[in-house]
N, C-alpha and C positions, 0 to 999 in steps of 0.2 A: 533342556535349554530354556532358560527363563525368558518369557516374553512379556511385553508391556503393551497394553491397549489404552491409549489416551483418548479422551472425548471431552466434549463440553465447550470447545472453542466456537468462534463465530464472529460476527460483526457487532461491535458495541460502540456507542457514542462516548466521547470523553466524559468522564464522570460516572460512567455506567459500571456495571458489575457483570462478571462471569464466574462460573464455578467449574473448574476442570476436575476430571476424575481420571484415575489410572488404575486399571486392573492388572495385577501382577500374577503371573502363572508360577507360583512357587509355594510349596507346602510349608516352607519355613520363612515366609514373608516377615513374620513377627520378629525375626532375628536380625533383620537388615535395617541399616540406616538408609533412608530414601531421600532422593533429591529431585527437585523440579528444575529443569534447565530450559533455556530458550535460545533460539537462534533467529536473529533478525536478518533480513536480506543483506548479503555482503559482509556479514559479521561472523565472528566465532560463536560457537555454542557456549553459553555461560551458565553457571549455577545461579539460580534465583532464590531458592529456599530449600531447606532440608529439615528432616525430622528424624530424630534418633529413636532407638527402641524404647527409651524411657519417656518419649513424648516431648522432650525438649527440642527447641527449634532454632533455626538460623535463617536470617534473611539478608540478602544483599542490601546495601544502603538505599538504593533507588526504589525499593518496594516496601521498606519498613513502614508500618502503620497503615498500609493499604492491602497487603496480601496476608493471608493466613493459611498455613499448611497444617493438614491434619491427616490422621490415618485411622483405618478400621481394620484391626488385625483379624477379626472374625471373618471379614469379607476379602482379605488380601487386597485392600484398596488404599490409595493415597489420594488426597484431594488438595486443590489449591483454590481458595476463595480469593477472588481479585476484585477489589472495590476501588472506586475513584480512579478508574482506568485513564491512562494518558496515551497519547499517540505513540510515544516511545515504548509502550508496552507491546506494540505490534510485533509479532514474531510467531514462529512455530514453537510450541511448548512440548517438552518431553519429560517423562519421568524415568528414573533409573535407580538401580542399587548403587550406593556410593562406596567408593574405596576409602580407606583411612585418609588418603591425601586429598579427597574431595572430587576425584574424578569419577567417571562412570565405569561400573564394573562389568556391564554386559553390553551386548549389541543393542542398538537403538530400535525403538518401535517407530511407527509411522508419524507420531506426533499429532498435535491438534493445532490448527491455525487460529490465531487470535488477531483480529484486525480492529484497531481502534481508530475510528474516523467519524467526522461529523458530516 
């Protein structure tokens, strides 16, 4: 059973930065397309960024130019660098293996809370 452990969230001011990390318990992590998702209070969980096995990336429009997704296949980890944070980035952030259609392939981890507030 693949598990995800997200960390790095916290309280940041608008314009600030946070770096999220996710450890994936899988011996074949390098074969997976990975996604970062977020769920704001009262909203659906949505895909924010993704990184394919070849390192190519995808970002939803609202975070383009501010967020950067990366991965370390040697450590089975995926990262999300978040710069110029905005209040609307406030959410719980999760990582997961992505299905071809963009959905999540496994059960969710506990996520990491990001609060952007002055």
